[in-house]
C-alpha positions as a Python dict, from the first residue, in 0.01 Angstrom:
ca = {
    (1, 'X'): (0, 0, 0),
    (2, 'X'): (-334, -167, -17),
    (3, 'X'): (-538, -103, -316),
    (4, 'X'): (-787, 175, -228),
    (5, 'X'): (-1151, 81, -277),
    (6, 'X'): (-1176, 373, -357),
    (7, 'X'): (-1046, 500, -16),
    (8, 'X'): (-815, 325, 229),
    (9, 'X'): (-1089, 193, 443),
    (10, 'X'): (-1353, 115, 188),
    (11, 'X'): (-1622, 330, 12),
    (12, 'X'): (-1619, 634, 238),
    (13, 'X'): (-1359, 900, 310),
    (14, 'X'): (-1194, 834, 642),
    (15, 'X'): (-932, 968, 877),
    (16, 'X'): (-677, 743, 727),
    (17, 'X'): (-714, 925, 385),
    (18, 'X'): (-670, 1276, 524),
    (19, 'X'): (-288, 1295, 537),
    (20, 'X'): (-267, 1185, 186),
    (21, 'X'): (-446, 1490, 39),
    (22, 'X'): (-175, 1746, 125),
    (23, 'X'): (97, 1489, 58),
    (24, 'X'): (-9, 1450, -302),
    (25, 'X'): (-55, 1828, -338),
    (26, 'X'): (290, 1898, -213),
    (27, 'X'): (442, 1632, -428),
    (28, 'X'): (265, 1776, -729),
    (29, 'X'): (391, 2124, -660),
    (30, 'X'): (753, 2045, -562),
    (31, 'X'): (835, 1821, -868),
    (32, 'X'): (853, 2101, -1116),
    (33, 'X'): (1017, 2339, -863),
    (34, 'X'): (1297, 2103, -771),
    (35, 'X'): (1333, 1949, -1112),
    (36, 'X'): (1233, 1586, -1044),
    (37, 'X'): (957, 1356, -1168),
    (38, 'X'): (786, 1081, -991),
    (39, 'X'): (560, 838, -1178),
    (40, 'X'): (286, 714, -937),
    (41, 'X'): (135, 370, -997),
    (42, 'X'): (-197, 375, -1165),
    (43, 'X'): (-372, 279, -847),
    (44, 'X'): (-212, 574, -665),
    (45, 'X'): (-306, 818, -940),
    (46, 'X'): (-663, 694, -921),
    (47, 'X'): (-660, 731, -541),
    (48, 'X'): (-533, 1087, -565),
    (49, 'X'): (-803, 1165, -816),
    (50, 'X'): (-1069, 1010, -607),
    (51, 'X'): (-951, 1212, -305),
    (52, 'X'): (-931, 1536, -498),
    (53, 'X'): (-1278, 1506, -640),
    (54, 'X'): (-1448, 1418, -310),
    (55, 'X'): (-1698, 1694, -207),
    (56, 'X'): (-1535, 1734, 141),
    (57, 'X'): (-1195, 1772, -17),
    (58, 'X'): (-1242, 1953, -345),
    (59, 'X'): (-1283, 2322, -226),
    (60, 'X'): (-1030, 2289, 50),
    (61, 'X'): (-769, 2136, -182),
    (62, 'X'): (-806, 2434, -421),
    (63, 'X'): (-751, 2676, -124),
    (64, 'X'): (-457, 2455, -20),
    (65, 'X'): (-296, 2484, -364),
    (66, 'X'): (-345, 2859, -359),
    (67, 'X'): (-187, 2901, -14),
    (68, 'X'): (100, 2672, -103),
    (69, 'X'): (171, 2850, -429),
    (70, 'X'): (176, 3186, -237),
    (71, 'X'): (407, 3046, 15),
    (72, 'X'): (637, 2912, -245),
    (73, 'X'): (643, 3243, -432),
    (74, 'X'): (716, 3437, -102),
    (75, 'X'): (1011, 3189, -32),
    (76, 'X'): (1147, 3221, -383),
    (77, 'X'): (1136, 3610, -366),
    (78, 'X'): (1314, 3624, -39),
}
């Protein structure tokens, strides 16, 4: 993967970045549930943080985590 600067296509959030937001979120939530740990490279952790803190992503990501957590809870209760 190319080094984000800070996004995949330069200094602004682009369509290429959008798929990584839920991918990082799912990875973060599934690791403890499934009992595995992945250590991301520092550049990927920085990229994840940059994405999560972007104004266009931040609130939606919080809602995504809430929805994902509710979905997991429902599946585990079934």
